[in-house]
C-alpha positions as a Markdown table, in Angstrom:
| # | Residue | x | y | z |
|---|---|---|---|---|
| 1 | Met | 12.5 | -55.7 | -120.6 |
| 2 | Thr | 14.8 | -57.5 | -123.4 |
| 3 | Val | 17.3 | -59.7 | -122.3 |
| 4 | Arg | 20.5 | -60.6 | -124.7 |
| 5 | Arg | 22.8 | -62.4 | -123.2 |
| 6 | Asn | 26.0 | -62.3 | -124.8 |
| 7 | Asp | 28.7 | -65.6 | -126.1 |
| 8 | Gln | 30.5 | -65.5 | -122.4 |
| 9 | Gly | 27.2 | -65.9 | -120.8 |
| 10 | Phe | 26.5 | -62.1 | -119.3 |
| 11 | Val | 23.3 | -60.7 | -119.7 |
| 12 | Arg | 23.2 | -57.3 | -121.9 |
| 13 | Val | 20.7 | -55.4 | -121.5 |
| 14 | Pro | 20.1 | -51.8 | -123.2 |
| 15 | Glu | 21.4 | -49.0 | -121.5 |
| 16 | Ser | 17.9 | -46.8 | -121.2 |
| 17 | Glu | 16.3 | -50.4 | -119.9 |
| 18 | Phe | 19.2 | -49.9 | -117.5 |
| 19 | Glu | 19.4 | -46.8 | -116.6 |
| 20 | Thr | 15.5 | -47.8 | -115.6 |
| 21 | Ile | 16.3 | -50.0 | -113.6 |
| 22 | Leu | 19.5 | -48.2 | -111.3 |
| 23 | Ala | 17.2 | -45.3 | -110.8 |
| 24 | Arg | 14.4 | -47.3 | -109.6 |
| 25 | Ala | 16.6 | -49.5 | -107.0 |
| 26 | Ala | 17.9 | -46.0 | -105.9 |
| 27 | Glu | 15.2 | -44.8 | -105.3 |
| 28 | Glu | 13.4 | -47.6 | -103.4 |
| 29 | Gly | 17.2 | -48.1 | -101.4 |
| 30 | Ala | 16.8 | -44.3 | -100.7 |
| 31 | Lys | 13.3 | -45.1 | -99.1 |
| 32 | Arg | 14.6 | -47.9 | -97.2 |
| 33 | Ala | 17.1 | -46.4 | -95.8 |
| 34 | Leu | 15.6 | -43.4 | -94.3 |
| 35 | Ser | 12.5 | -45.7 | -93.6 |
| 36 | Asp | 14.9 | -47.5 | -91.3 |
| 37 | Val | 16.6 | -44.7 | -89.4 |
| 38 | Gly | 12.7 | -43.3 | -89.0 |
| 39 | Leu | 12.2 | -40.5 | -91.4 |
| 40 | Glu | 8.7 | -41.7 | -93.3 |
| 41 | Gly | 6.0 | -40.1 | -94.6 |
| 42 | Lys | 4.7 | -36.2 | -94.7 |
| 43 | Glu | 6.3 | -35.6 | -91.2 |
| 44 | Ala | 9.8 | -36.7 | -92.4 |
| 45 | Ala | 10.6 | -33.1 | -94.4 |
| 46 | Leu | 10.2 | -31.6 | -90.5 |
| 47 | Asp | 11.7 | -34.0 | -88.9 |
| 48 | Ile | 14.9 | -32.8 | -91.5 |
| 49 | Arg | 14.6 | -29.6 | -91.1 |
| 50 | Asp | 14.7 | -30.3 | -87.0 |
| 51 | Leu | 18.0 | -32.3 | -87.4 |
| 52 | Arg | 19.2 | -29.7 | -89.2 |
| 53 | Ser | 18.4 | -27.3 | -87.0 |
| 54 | Leu | 19.9 | -28.6 | -83.7 |
| 55 | Val | 22.9 | -29.5 | -85.9 |
| 56 | Glu | 23.4 | -25.8 | -86.6 |
| 57 | Cys | 22.7 | -24.7 | -82.6 |
| 58 | Ile | 25.5 | -26.9 | -81.3 |
| 59 | Arg | 28.5 | -25.3 | -84.0 |
| 60 | Leu | 26.5 | -22.5 | -82.7 |
| 61 | Val | 27.1 | -23.4 | -78.8 |
| 62 | Arg | 30.7 | -24.6 | -79.5 |
| 63 | Arg | 32.4 | -21.9 | -81.3 |
| 64 | Thr | 30.2 | -19.9 | -79.1 |
| 65 | Ala | 32.3 | -21.7 | -76.0 |
| 66 | Val | 35.6 | -21.4 | -77.9 |
| 67 | Gln | 34.8 | -17.7 | -77.7 |
| 68 | Thr | 34.4 | -17.2 | -74.3 |
| 69 | Thr | 37.3 | -19.8 | -73.5 |
| 70 | Val | 40.0 | -17.7 | -75.0 |
| 71 | Arg | 39.0 | -15.0 | -73.7 |
| 72 | Met | 38.9 | -15.9 | -70.4 |
| 73 | Ile | 42.3 | -17.5 | -71.2 |
| 74 | Thr | 43.6 | -13.9 | -72.4 |
| 75 | Thr | 42.2 | -11.8 | -69.6 |
| 76 | Gly | 43.7 | -13.4 | -67.0 |
| 77 | Val | 47.0 | -13.1 | -68.5 |
| 78 | Met | 46.5 | -10.0 | -69.4 |
| 79 | Leu | 45.2 | -9.7 | -65.3 |
| 80 | Ala | 48.9 | -12.0 | -64.9 |
| 81 | Leu | 50.6 | -9.0 | -66.4 |
| 82 | Leu | 48.9 | -6.0 | -64.6 |
| 83 | Ala | 49.3 | -7.5 | -61.3 |
| 84 | Gly | 53.3 | -8.3 | -61.7 |
| 85 | Ile | 53.9 | -5.0 | -63.4 |
| 86 | Ala | 51.8 | -3.3 | -60.2 |
| 87 | Ile | 54.2 | -6.0 | -58.4 |
| 88 | Lys | 57.5 | -4.8 | -59.5 |
| 89 | Leu | 56.9 | -1.0 | -59.5 |
| 90 | Arg | 55.1 | -1.2 | -56.1 |
| 91 | Ile | 52.6 | 0.8 | -57.3 |
| 92 | Phe | 50.1 | -1.2 | -54.1 |
| 93 | Gly | 52.7 | -1.6 | -52.0 |
| 94 | Gly | 54.9 | -0.5 | -48.7 |
| 95 | Ser | 58.1 | 0.8 | -48.5 |
| 96 | Pro | 61.0 | -1.2 | -47.9 |
């Protein structure tokens, strides 16, 4: 590695060497970050796929729960309207 300093004392590194250093640092940082969260080794890819699958399942459950809630509310409103109409028209009732 060629180290040159300018007149202000800053180190100047050729761009190709800087990119090599930066790539190595990024790779080491990524390995350390994965290691810190327990995603290292040969099973890491499988673990990540499992986590993605789990997140997708959670999204599906949430979407289904929202759809079911909307359907139940809609059904309740429709039943209330039908009951109101039946009472208003005295379909099930006695004669006044």
